[in-house]
N, C-alpha and C positions, 0 to 999 in steps of 0.2 A: 444764295445759300447762307444760312446763319453761321456765325463764327462759333467754333467750339471753345468750351472753357478748358479743355484738356489739350496739352501740347502733344498730341498724338494723332497722326493722320493715317487712318486705315486705307488700304489699297483695294481697288476694284469693288467687289460686292460685300466688303466687310464693314462692320459697324462696331463701335465701342459703346458698351452699355455699363452704366453704374447700377449695380444691383441694389434693390431696396434693403433696408435694414430688417433683420429677422425679428420676430416677436419675442419679447423677453418674458412675458407673462401670458399664460393660457387664458381662455375665456373663463375657466373655473378658478382663476386666481393663483395658479401654481407658477412659481418663478423657475424659468428654465436656465440651466447652465449652458455655456457656449457649446459644449460637446453634444447636447441634446437638441439644439436648434436645427431646424431644417433651413437650408439656404433657399430664400424665396426665388421663385422663377418669374419675378417681375423686376422691372427696372426702368431707367430713363436713358434714352439714346443721347450720348454726349458728343459723338463724332461719327461721320459717315464717309465712306469711300466715294469715288467718282463714278461708279457703275461698272457693269460688265462690258468689256471691249468686244464688239461684234466683228465678224470677218470683214465687213465693209469699212471698218475703221471708226464707226460711230460707237457711242456708248449708250447703254440702256440705263437711265437714271434709277436710283433706288426709290422704293415706295416709302420708306421711313425717313424722317427728318430729325434733326437735332431738336431735342425737347419732347419727342414723342414718348409716352409711357407705353411699355410693351410687355407682353407675356412671351416667355421663351421656354424651350425644353429645359428640364432640370439639369441635364448633362451637356448643355450647349456651351460652346465657346472655350476659350483658353483664358484662365485667370492671369492677369498681369498687375503689377504694382507700379504706380507712377507717383512720385512725390508723397509717399506714405498713404496713398489712396489705392483702393483695389477696384479694378475694372474687369469686364469680360470682353474679349475680342472674339467676335463670332461672324459667321456668314449671315447675310440678310435672310436666307432661307431657314435658319434656325429660329427665327422669330415667328411665333404662331399667330399673334394678334396684336393690334394696336388698341389701347384702352382710350376710348373717347369720352 
């Protein structure tokens, strides 16, 4: 497993995602203030848990890995701040797709 750049280890089926920056200028050239920007539902996985613990004591590994670019639900996860950076802590099931 790759080493995370964030000193934050999620548990079980949770992942830490760094959300992409929102667009500051529309395609028509209009500059958007922070209050008008939509939070992007895309980001990069920066840390992953060790999987779901099954009844027999084994773990099911997660499908996403550190470095994967993902699309997730707009309201997914809990926003957390670590060292002045903002991250989302969410369940792997909140991730809708991996961008290849």
